C-alpha positions as CSV (number, residue, x, y, z in Angstrom):
1,X,0.0,0.0,0.0
2,X,2.9,2.3,0.6
3,X,3.9,2.2,-3.1
4,X,0.4,3.1,-4.2
5,X,0.4,6.2,-1.9
6,X,3.9,7.1,-3.2
7,X,2.6,7.0,-6.8
8,X,-0.5,9.0,-6.0
9,X,1.3,11.6,-4.0
10,X,4.1,11.8,-6.6
11,X,1.5,12.3,-9.4
12,X,-0.3,15.1,-7.5
13,X,3.0,16.8,-6.5
14,X,4.3,16.5,-10.0
15,X,1.2,18.1,-11.5
16,X,1.2,20.9,-9.0
17,X,4.9,21.5,-9.7
18,X,4.2,21.6,-13.4
19,X,1.5,24.2,-12.8
20,X,3.8,26.3,-10.6
21,X,6.7,26.3,-13.1
22,X,6.5,28.9,-15.9
23,X,6.2,27.7,-19.5
24,X,5.3,24.3,-20.8
25,X,7.1,21.2,-19.5
26,X,7.6,18.5,-22.2
27,X,8.1,15.4,-20.2
28,X,5.3,12.7,-20.2
29,X,3.0,12.2,-17.2
30,X,4.7,9.0,-16.1
31,X,8.0,10.9,-15.8
32,X,6.3,13.8,-14.0
33,X,5.0,11.2,-11.5
34,X,8.6,9.9,-11.0
35,X,9.9,13.4,-10.6
36,X,7.1,14.1,-8.0
37,X,8.0,11.0,-6.0
38,X,11.7,12.1,-6.0
39,X,10.7,15.6,-5.0
40,X,8.7,14.2,-2.1
41,X,11.6,12.1,-1.0
42,X,13.9,15.1,-1.2
43,X,11.4,17.2,0.8
44,X,11.1,14.5,3.5
45,X,14.9,14.3,3.7
46,X,15.2,18.1,4.2
47,X,12.3,18.0,6.8
48,X,14.1,15.3,8.7
49,X,17.4,17.2,8.5
50,X,15.9,20.4,9.9
51,X,13.8,18.5,12.5
52,X,10.2,19.1,11.3
53,X,9.3,15.7,9.9
54,X,7.1,14.8,12.8
55,X,4.8,17.4,14.3
56,X,1.4,17.4,16.0
57,X,-1.5,17.8,13.6
58,X,-0.8,18.4,9.9
59,X,2.8,18.6,8.9
60,X,2.5,21.8,6.8
61,X,6.2,22.5,6.7
62,X,7.0,19.0,5.5
63,X,4.3,19.2,2.8
64,X,5.7,22.6,1.6
65,X,9.2,21.1,1.5
66,X,7.9,18.2,-0.5
67,X,6.3,20.6,-2.9
68,X,9.4,22.7,-3.2
69,X,11.4,19.5,-3.8
70,X,9.0,18.5,-6.5
71,X,9.3,21.9,-8.2
72,X,13.0,21.7,-8.2
73,X,13.1,18.1,-9.5
74,X,10.4,18.6,-12.1
75,X,12.2,21.8,-13.3
76,X,15.6,20.2,-13.5
77,X,14.2,16.9,-14.9
78,X,12.5,18.8,-17.7
79,X,15.8,20.4,-18.7
80,X,17.6,17.0,-18.6
81,X,14.7,15.3,-20.5
82,X,14.8,17.9,-23.3
83,X,18.6,17.8,-23.5
84,X,18.5,14.0,-23.9
85,X,15.7,14.2,-26.4
86,X,17.6,16.9,-28.3
87,X,14.7,19.4,-28.3
88,X,16.4,22.5,-29.7
89,X,13.3,24.7,-29.4
90,X,13.4,24.4,-25.6
91,X,17.2,24.9,-25.1
92,X,17.4,28.4,-26.7
């Protein structure tokens, strides 16, 4: 069940990150989901590092860090995806 939640959360975070980023991202949805999962893992690591991973009630700081991680990973992942694909329109 943990993998199912990781996929759902990664998909939602990836879509929100794509909506936040300016311009059009060209990676497919399955890659956006993977980038969202990686961003959530990055956000959880930062939350643990700064000591806010477990709080009473809703973990707003952890969720914001997960979203920030997803924005970073989706943005960088889009650049790498376009570089590997050789999309010249996006690189200029």
